[in-house]
FIVOFI-574137 format. One record per residue (C-alpha): x, y, z. Coordinates in steps of 0.2 Angstrom, whole numbers, plus 5000, padded with zeros to 4 digits. Example, Ala and Ser with C-alpha at 12.3 -4.5 7.8 and 13.67 -1.06 7.14 Angstrom:
<atoms>
506249785039/506849955036/
</atoms>
This chain:
<atoms>
542855175534/541455195521/542755245508/543855105512/542554965512/541455025498/540354895489/541054925472/542954895472/543255035460/542555155473/543755105487/545255195492/546755135482/548155135496/548455155514/549255325510/547555385503/546655315519/547955415530/547655575520/545755565523/546055515541/547155675543/545755785536/544455705549/545755725563/546055905559/544255945558/543955875575/545455955584/545356125575/545056275587/543256325587/542956485576/541556545587/542556575603/542556755610/544056865606/544656865624/544556675626/545356645609/546856755614/547056655630/547056495620/548456565608/549456625623/549356445631/549956365615/551756425618/551856315633/550956165626/551856005623/552356005605/551955825603/550155865606/550056015594/548556025582/548256135568/548156315573/549356305588/550756425588/552356355596/553656465604/552756615597/553456585579/552856415572/551056395567/550556215565/549756165549/549655985551/550555825557/551555735545/551955575554/552855495568/554455395567/555555295580/556355455586/555255605582/553555665577/553555785562/552455935559/552156055544/552256225551/552156405545/553556525550/552756685556/554456765556/554856715538/554656885530/555756975542/557056825542/556856815523/556656625523/555256515516/553656525524/553456335527/554556225537/554556055546/554756035565/555455865571/554955845589/555955715599/554855585607/555855575623/557455645631/558555505624/557755535607/558255715609/560055665610/559855585592/559155745585/560655845593/561855725584/560855745568/561055935569/562855925572/563155815557/562055925546/562956085551/564556015544/563756015526/563856155514/562256195505/561756065492/560056055483/560055865485/560255875504/558955935516/559456095526/559156165543/558156315545/558856345562/560756285565/560456235583/559156125590/557656215598/556956185615/555056205616/554156165632/555456045637/555555955620/557055955608/556556015591/557356025574/556756155562/557056085544/556656155527/555056085519/555355995502/553555965497/552556055485/552056215494/550556245482/549756085488/549556165506/548456315502/547256245514/545656255503/545156195486/544756305472/542956315477/543256355495/542956175501/544056065511/544955935501/546155785505/547855865505/549255765496/550555695508/552355725506/553055635491/554455515493/555255385482/554455245493/552755315491/552955335472/553455145471/551955095481/550755195471/551455175453/552655025454/554355025447/555055175438/555155195419/556955195412/557155385409/556555425427/557655295434/559155365425/558755545431/558455485449/560055385449/561055545444/560255645458/560555505471/562355475466/562655665466/562055685483/563055535490/564655595481/564355765489/564155685507/565755575504/566755735499/566055815515/566555675526/564755625531/563855465529/561955465529/561955275534/560055255531/559855275512/558255195507/556655255497/555755315513/557255435516/557255505498/556055655496/555455715479/555555905478/554455995466/555456145459/554656305453/554656255435/553656095441/555155975437/555755855451/557355825460/557855705474/558255765491/559055655505/558155675522/558255605539/560055615545/559755535562/561055405560/562355515552/563155545569/563455365574/565255295576/565955205561/566355055571/564455035575/563954935560/562254885566/561455055563/560255065548/558854975540/558854785537/558954745518/559954905515/561454855526/563054795518/563254605523/565154615521/565554765531/566254665545/567554565535/569254575542/569954695529/568554825534/567754805551/566854975551/565655075541/566355145525/565955215508/565655045501/564355015513/563555175509/563555135490/562854965494/561255045501/561255155485/561354995474/559954915484/558855075482/559155085463/558754895462/557054935471/556755085460/557054975444/556154815450/554854875463/555554755476/557154725486/558454595480/558254425488/560054385490/560654395508/558954455514/558854425533/557554405546/557254545558/558054535576/557654645592/558354815592/560054855600/560555005610/562155115610/562455245623/560555255627/560155275609/559055155600/559755065585/558854975570/559654805573/560354705558/560354515559/561854435565/561254255563/561454265544/563154335546/563754195557/562954075545/563854145531/565554145540/565253965545/564853905528/566354005521/567453905533/566753735530/566353745511/567553875504/567054045497/566653975479/565553835485/564753955498/564254075484/563553935474/562553885490/561854055492/561454075474/560553905474/559453965489/559154135482/558654085464/558153905465/558853745457/557653755442/558153925437/558653925418/560354005421/560753885435/560153735425/561353785410/562753815422/562553645430/562453545414/564053635408/564953595424/564353415425/564853385407/566653465410/566953355425/566453195417/567553235402/569053255414/568653095422/567953155439/567053015448/565753135456/564753265447/564653445453/563153495464/562653675461/
</atoms>
């Protein structure tokens, strides 16, 4: 709190993410096992950590005799993620660090099962996160997914260069990069766009849709040569039926997915989310057109859905029937960009002049 409310603004924390980093350091220091325990007592604690609820795991706990918890990464709507060290990595010839996604409940566990099913269908691709274990794990009654860690492993050495604890960097995502540094420069935008289109094209060829493409679900992998590449993460919606068009995050959902000629989720809806994401990378904000208010979440077969708003869709359909598609587009553009927009003004004057020249008694209202 002292760092967040320092007297001099320049000494305050720059973002919520930086506050959370410091909070994690404090939490780890308060929950870390005491180093002064007797050897016998320490062994008892280690043996009990195998039966401990994974959701309550803290740094130093060993889950299922294999996964040593390093720290908590965050909690979402379906699971809680932990950065862990694989104690069997050397014998299995895998990377030492991994991520465990622990389901928050039994119903959320079904979502992780569907996520694993969708990911098992994919061939290895550098732009898609991979499973460390092909099947979901069951630890102390919880459904758990073991995924590769796409962060910078050198940022998790645990101690600073001088042996002192330091705030550790949170996993880098495109969303955090936009929050910290604003919109991307053109060269980085072009590179990120190539990675993103490549990953989506690969998924389309494999017959899998991500269905929740957004900056929060795009991780930035630091490769050994210190260059960056994008990795799509969080496939929790990939197993949903195509007819269920309400799954996803508002603002990235295709508003025209339910027209008569479509009626189900398709590649156009996937690329619409890509286009919105690229717009956000280029401008630092979501596009205003067809932005909708949030409605209560729906459910499908006991699984929670991130609901999209039906009110705007009904409004769009009603306006299209009453006004016609052309005047509806003008109506939406007017609401989105304003009557005094320079381009709209120029278009309006052109239309008014043309209609008057043709003898129309009424002028066009854009």
